[in-house]
N, C-alpha and C positions, 0 to 999 in steps of 0.2 A: 504493500500499499503506500503510495505517495506521501512524503512526509506531512504536506499541507492537509490532505486528509487525515493522517494519523492523528493531528492537532487540531482537527476542525471543532468548532463549537457545537456540533451536534453528533450524535451517536451514530457510527456507521458499521455494518457487518456485511460480508458478501458470503452467499450460500452458493455450493454447487448443485448440480443437476439431482444429486442424492439427498439433498437437504442438509450437508452437512456444512459447518461455518469454516471457512477457509482463511478469512481475514477479518479483522476487528479494529477498531481505533480505540485511542486512549480514553476519549470521554466517554464511549460505551462500558469501558472495563470501570472507570471510576465511578460511573453511576451504580453499576450492577455489583462493583465490589469483587469482582473476579481478577485473577491474573490470566496472562494472553494464554498460558499453556492449558488453563481449565477451561478455555472457550472454543479455541482453534482445534478442529477435528470432531467437536461433538456435534450431534443432531439436533437441530434447531427446537425439535419436540422436547429436548432435555430441558428447556428453559421455558417451556409453554405450561400455563396451568392446564387443567383438564377441559374447562370451558373454552379456552381459547385454542386449544387442539382442534375443536369442532369448528370454530369460526375459521380457522386456517383450512381445513379441509373441505369446507361449505362455501367459502367465499373467496379467500386469499388466492387458494392454487388454482381455482378454475379461472379466476381474473385475470393471473398472471399469465396462463396458457392461452387463453383467448385474447386478450388487448396486449400484453407484455409489461403491464404497470398496474400500481394500484395506489390509488392516493387516499390520504386521510383515513388510515385504517386503524382503528382504535385496539390496541392490544395491551395485554398484561404478560410481563416476563419476569421469571422468578429471579430474585438477586441471589447473592451467595449467602446471605443470611435467612434465605427462604421466604422472604416477604414478595409478595407480587408489585411490581413497579408498573403503574399506568404511563403507558406511551402512544404516542401518535406516530404513525409508521406511512412513509411513502416508499414504495419499492419499483424497480424496472429490472427487466429481464434483459440481457444481451448475450451474443455469441462470443466467445473466447476461444480461439483454436478448435473451432467446431463444437466446441462444449458451453451449453446454455449456463450461465451464472446470473444469479440475482442479487443485486445491490440493495439493501435496505437502509432508509435513513430515519432516525428516531429523534423525536422532540418530547422531552417532559410536558405531561399534563397535570396542572394542578386544578383539582376540582373542588367546590365547595363540598361542605361535609354533607349537606342535604342530599346533593347529587351523588356522592360517594355512597352513602347509605342505600339510595334507591337501586343503585348498580349493583352493589352486595346482593341486596334481595333479588334482583333479576338474576345474578350468577347461582344463587341458592336453588332458584326454580329451573334453572338450565342444568345444574348437576343432578337434581332430582329427576328431570325427563329423561337424562342421559342413561338412568339406570332402567329406564323402562324403553327397551329399543323401540317397540311397537308405536309408542306415543312420541318419542324424542322429536323426531323431525319436524311434527305438525306444530307441538309446543315451541320448539326452537325458533320456526318462522316466527311466531306471535311475539316472542321475546326479543328476537332480534330487531324486529320493527319498533319495539318499545325503546330498545337502546339506540337506534339511529334516531328516533324521536328526542329523546335526552341528548344526544349529541347536537342535535341541531338546537334545542335549547340553549345548551351551553355556547355554542358558536353565536347565537343570537344576543345572549347575554353579554359576551364578551365585546360585541359591537356596540351594545349600550354603554358599557363601562368604558370602553375607548372614547365615545363621543362626549361621556361626561367628563373624562379627564381631560378632553380638549376644550371645555366649556366654562366660562366664567359664571360662578354661581350667582351672582349678583345680577348681571346684565343679562345672562342666557345667550352672550355672544362669545367667539372664540376667545380663548385666553392666552397668555404668553407663549406657552408650550405649543400651542397650535401655531401662533405666529412665526415661531422660530423655525418650526419644520416648514412651513409654507416659504419663509424667506430662502433657507436652504434649497428649497425646491427650485425657485425662481433663478437663483443664483447660479445653479447646476444647469438649467435651462438656458441661461445667459451664456454660459461657458460652451454649451454645445451647439446652440442655434444663432447666437447673438441676439437673444430677444431683449427689446428694451423694456424696463419696468422703474415706476418711482416709488418713493416712500412718503408718507404723510405722518408726522407726529403731532397729536392734537393733544394741548393741555389746556384744562379748564382756567380761565382766570378768575384770581382770588377766590378760588373755591374753599379755601379755610374760613373765608369770611361767611361764605354760606352755610357751613356747618356750625360755625361759632354762633351765628346770628339765629338760624332757625332750626337747628339741630341736625343731628346725623340721618335721622329718617327722611328729612326734606332733601338733603344732600344725596343719600342712597337713590331717591326717586328721580333727582336730577340726572344721575348717572345713566340710570335705566331709560329714561326719555332720550338723553343725549346718543345713547347706543341705539335706540330705535331710530333717530333721525339721521345719523350718518349712515347706516344701514340702507336706509330708504333713499337718501341722496346720492348714493354712489352706484355705480354699475352692477350687474348680477355677478360679473367676473372679478369684481373687486373684493378684497379681504379686509373686513373691519375687524379689530381685534383689541382687547382690555390689556394693556401692559400692566397695570396695577393703579391704585388711587384714582387719580383724576386724569392719567395718561391713556390716551388711545393712540392706536397705529393702524395704517391702512396702506395695505399693498396695491397697486397701481399697475396691473400688467399693460404692456403695450403703451403707456403713456411716457413722451418724453417731457422735458422739463418745461416747456410752455404749456401743455395741455394739464400737467399736474399742478402746476401754480395757478391756472385758471380755475380747477376744480376747487382748490382749497380756499381760492376766495369766495366762490359759491358757498362753501360751507359756511366761511365767516358769516354770510349775510344770513344764511338760513337758521343758524344759530342766534344770532343777534334778535332776528325778529320772530322768533318761535316763542311759545307761550309756556312758561314755567310755573309750577306749583309754587306758590307763596314766594317766588322769586321775581321781582319785577324785571329784572334784566340778567342775561346771561351771556357771555362772550366766551369765545376759545382764540388761543395763539396756535399756529400751525407753523412748523418746519417742514420743509419741503427738500427732499434730495432724489436724484436721478442716478440709478447704479450706471457705472462706466467701467472701462476696461482698468483691471488692477484693484477694484474695489474687493471688499470681503464683507462676510456679516457684520464685523465689528465696524469697518471703516463706513458703512451707509448709515448704520444707527448713529455713529459718532457725528457724521455731517448733517444727518436730520435734526439731531440733538442740538448742534451748534445753530442751526438755522432758527430753530425755536428758541434757544436764549435770544438771539437777536430780535425776534418777533416780539418777545416780553420787553426787552429792552427798549424796542421802537414804540413802545406805548399800548402794546397788547391789543386784541382784536384785529389781528391781521396776520397775514402769510408772507413769509419771506423764503425764496429758494436759496439753497447753499450757494449757488452760484454768484448770487448777489452780494454774500459776504466775503468771500475770496477775492 
């Protein structure tokens, strides 16, 4: 096995046409607690639970033979301590020197306790059905369908959790984490395709005074209202996110310096003339920066921040592009 695969961050094993393991990487050995000599040469069924042997024979083996690959196959393998280890497996069959070999990649799965209990209950039902061969396959089909449903529920829950982790709790718009990922993605696109994009850094003027005068509940409502206003005033392809406190940031794909500054001025006016709960008037200062060759995530944030600083110093309620500063 190549050195980079030997040290890969996922578990890897290779199985010959007899089902015997011929190669294994260090991550798999670390997860399972085996030494290499305890795994290589052993049949894969040595490490399968009884239930998983059924799954392998009824689903995995036919799928590999018919399609040459299996994706997202949930499996339990037995560790050196005898404990079942839940894994998600992708596998692919290929021919080497006229001999079929199956490469299997494993990712560890961390389940919530209630799903683990349900899966254990289903496994007990499966073991009971296995004792009675006449009923085993009919029962197995029903149970396997339930397992697939639970796996789908887990995947759906993971998607919800991912969305929550990328969403600001107060304003319900993307948070700093999401923004950083989007910024990295746009920088990568610029590197590959030369696509232009700009960045707006938006800060509420004298926001501390709003909190001190009217209380934090009014301040929170102002943040929520501003997030809605910014999202409504920009294009669907633009990305509005909250950096924290009273600071917001907007990524503008395809916008050059002139167009992004025009939009920023439009936002100044939209905020100034909007209606705010218990606040007579609210304004924002905006720093604008356009990504250029040689920029990085750090530099474009710095230039936008510098432009914002000059907008504040220029009397607030205005927008300044970094090009006007240098």
